[in-house]
Every structure is written in structure tokens, then in C-alpha cells.
N, C-alpha and C positions, 0 to 999 in steps of 0.2 A: 505493499500499499504505500502511496506517496507520503512523504513525511507531513505536509501540510494537511492532508486529508485525514491522517492519523490524528493530528491534534484537533482537527475540527470535531471528529466523533470522540475523543476524549474530553474535551470542555464540554461538549453537549451532554455529558452524562451528569455533569455538576449543575446544569442550568436551573433546574426546578428547585433544587436545595438551595441554591444561591438566592434564587428568587424568594423563598420563604424566609430565610435568614435576614436579607436586607429590608424585606417588608417589616419584619418585627423591629428592626433596628430603627427604621424611619417612624413607625407608629409610636414608638416609644422615645422617640427625641434623642436617640442615642447615635444617629448617623449624620456625619457632616464631612467636608472636604478636610483633607490633611491640612492641618493649620498653616504648614509652611506654603504650601500651595495657595491657601486662600490670600495669605498676606502678599505674596509675590504677584498674584494676578492682579490685585488691586480691584477697582470698581469694574465690572463686567456688565452691568445694566444696559440693555438695549443692544448688546454685540451679538453679532452672529457667529456661533461657536460649531465647529466640525470637531467631535471627539473620536479619535481614532481608537480601535480596540476597546471598545467601551464595555465589553463583558456583559453584565447584567443590567448596566445603564445606572448604577447607584450614583457615580460621580457626574454623568449626564444630568440625572435628576438634580443633584445638589447644585450644579452649575445654573441650571433652570430656575432653581429656588432663589438664587442670586440676581435674578433678572435677565438672564441671557436667553436667547432663542438658539437651541442646541439641535444638532443632528449628530446622533450616535451611530457609529460604524462598527459591525463585529462580524468576523467571518462564520460565526456559528449561527445558523438558524434558530435553534432553541434560545440562544442568548437574546437574540433580538427580539423573539416572540414573548419571552418572560420579561424582556426590559419594558416593552410597550404595556404589558400587562401591569407591571408595577407602576409605571407613570400613571396610568389610568386608575389603579386602585388608589393612588395618592392624590388624584386631581391635579395632576401637572400637565397642562396642556402645551406648554412651550417647548416641548421635546417630541422628537420622532426619531424613529431608528431605521437603518439601512443594513441589510445583509450583504457583505462583500468582503472578499479578500483584500486587505489593502494594496497588495501588489497590482491587483486589477482595478483599483477604485477609479482611476482616471479614465477608464474605458466604459464604465457603467454609472457614473454620477456627475451631476453638473452643479454647479455654484461657486461662489466667492465667499470666503469667510474672514472675519475681523481677527479671529483667534483659531487657531489650529492647536489643538491638545491632546496630550496622552500623559497617562499617570500610571502609577506604581505597578510593575509586574508585567509590562507591555512589551518593551524593546526585544527582549530575548526570544520571543516568539516569531520574530521577523527573519526570513532567510536572505533577504536582500537589502541592506541599509540603504545603498545608492537609490533604489527604487523608492524607498521610504522618503529620502530626502526630497527626490523629484515630485513625489505626491504631495508631499507638504507644500512645497513652493507652488505648485499647480493650483491648489485651492485656496492659497493665501492672497488677500487683497494687497496691493502694494504699500498700503498704509497699516497693515495688520501685523500680527506677531505669532510666532510659534512658541509653545511652552511645553516642556517636558519635565516630569519629576519621575525618577526611578531608581532601581538599585545600582549603586556604584559597581563598574565591572571588577574593580580591584576586590571588593567585598564578595562577589558572586565567585571569585577564584578560591576563596578560603574553604577549609574544612568546617561546615556548618555545626557539627558535633563538638569539635575542639574548641570553637569560639566560646561556647556555653561556660568553659573552664578558663577563659582568657587566654587561650592559646591561638596563634596563628600558624597555620600551615596550608600550603598550597594544595588543593585536591583536584581543582579543575584548571587545565593550562589556560593562561590568559589569552594566549595567542592562537587557541584551538580554533580552526575554522570547520571542522566536522561537528555537526549538532551533537549534542549528548542526550543519550536515550535513557529514559526512565520508565518503569512498569506501573508506577502510579501517578495520580494527578489530583491536585486540590488540597484539602486539609486546613487551609486558612479560614473559611467560612462555611465550611461542612466537613463531614468526615471524606477522607481520601477514598478515592475509587481507584480500581485496578484497570489500568489502560495505558497502553503504550503510547508515549508522547515525546516529542523533540524539542529541545531548547538550545538556541543559537548562542554562544557565548559572543559577547561584543567588546571592544576595546573603546577607550574614550576616545582616541585618535580616530578610530573607525566612525564612530558617531559624529564627532565634529566634522570631519573631512566629508561625510556623506551631505551634510547640511550645506557647508560652504561650497561644494562643487555644484550644488543645485541652486546656488545664487542667493545664499542666505548669510548674514552678517551675524556673528555670535555677540550678542550684547553683553551677556554674562554667563558664567558658569559657577555655580556654587556647590559646596560639598559639605555633607552633613554626617555626625556621628550617631544618627537616630533614624528611626524608620516607623512607618505605620504596622500595627499589630498584624501578624502573619507573614512578614518579611524577615523576622529575625528579632535579636534583641531579648532580655530577660527581665528588665526593669523598666516600669513605666515613669516618664517625667510629668511635669506638672501639666502639659498639653496632652496627655495620652498617647504620645510617641514612646517607642521602646529603644532602649540602648543597652549595652554591655558596661557595667560600672568598671570593670578592670581595663576597658579599652576606651573608655570615654576620652575624647580628643585626640586618640591615638589611631584610630582607624575609620575611614569614611564608610558609611553604610549606605547612603544614598546621595545623589546630586540632583540639582535643577538647572535647567538651561533655558534661556531666552534667546530667540533669533528673530531677525527682522529682514525683510527683502533689502537687497542693495542694489 
């Protein structure tokens, strides 16, 4: 089976469980954007937003609740189905969802956006960052901006079990080009499922160069020693993000990047 198709099938197994989880969180006022993301985005009221790899649409809905008009895109039909259902359940009208492989989005979607957005846990599921960069520029207005917050690739190279003990050891080669194969998926918003899936390691240089080559200027790159629940860390900070106390200020867990057309 094609690796992207395997990922589509694997993520589809989680869609309904994710829907139930995030619905409970929204209904009990426990879900909001990553606080770092919300600060860095600023006021997005009235902006047209394209959310790439939206999964079940939780962040798409959170962006719409901030006053944006949002289109969420995901590879998995079950994800976009349950995302639309979640938005309807919550009475959020300013968001709709499109099913598409990001690698093919330029061929089957039209529009120009003030903000192209992607967030935690997205980049490593893409087999071609150059195509990703071209897609971002294609849909971005000349006066718009692109924003991404995701796992730092240096952190992704580490042995996740040893990090819990404050130890750093390379488990996943930083420059590996072939995707890493796993037999389970999920576990951060519902129980993990058995399903073959593939994750592509990315480098910071590869990510930045893909955007630069597509005609984008990097306005900033920030690095953080904490992440959202489900991405790692052992101890919550005052904003609900998690970090490793023995590695605080020592290891970047996440990064954010803003880019504008040049």
C-alpha cells in the first residue's frame, strides 16, 4: 500500500474517537489554541484562514471562535466529516472543511487567504516539503502571512523514553530521508490503534529552505522548551504546556515560524 494511503487509513481509525474527545473538551470549556500560537497570531478577526492538516478541526474551530473565516483541509475523509459535525454541534458557522491531500491541494481547491496556518503534529506527515512550500505560497495573499507551530526536529530525533529521565540520546537520525514506520497511531486524544503508518523526519534547514524557495521571507523563527499535551513533556507550566524539568532551557521541544511573501 502507498505510504500516504496507509496514513489516510490509519488516521481514519481515530476520527470518531477524536471527535468525541474534542467535543467534550469544547463543551466543558477546556479546549483553546496553544497559548503560544494565540499570542503570536495576534488579532485574526475578519481574516480568511486556510488551515492545512486540520485533523478533526479542533484548531480550525478555535480560530473561527476568534473571529476568522476558516477553511480546514485534511487528507482523511473521516476527519473532515467529523470536523464538520463537530462545528455543527458547537454552532460554529464560520468554518468549513475540505478533503484533500496537501500535495494535491493546488489542483483541486481555489482561493486566496490572509493566513495559511498549520499547528502541532502536522509537518512530519508530509512526504515533500518543497511541494508544501509551493502550496502555501499559492494560496497566500501578497499581504498575508504563513504561520506554523510544531515539534522541533532536533527534539524529534531524541529517544522519547530516555527524555522522561532527563537523558538525551539520538534514536531517530536527524537527516534520515526514508520515513519511519510505526505499527500504532494516536494515543494523545484517544487510545492508540494498531495501524501501519509512516512519519517523515524533517530538518529545520529543509523546512526553511522549502518556504524560501517558494518565495517566502522568514520573518521570525522561535524555539521553545515546552509543548502541548500529547507531544511530550512531564510537568505542566502555568499555561497548561508541558516541559521536562531537568531539560528546561536545555532542549527545544517546539518551534514557531512566521513567513510572508517577498
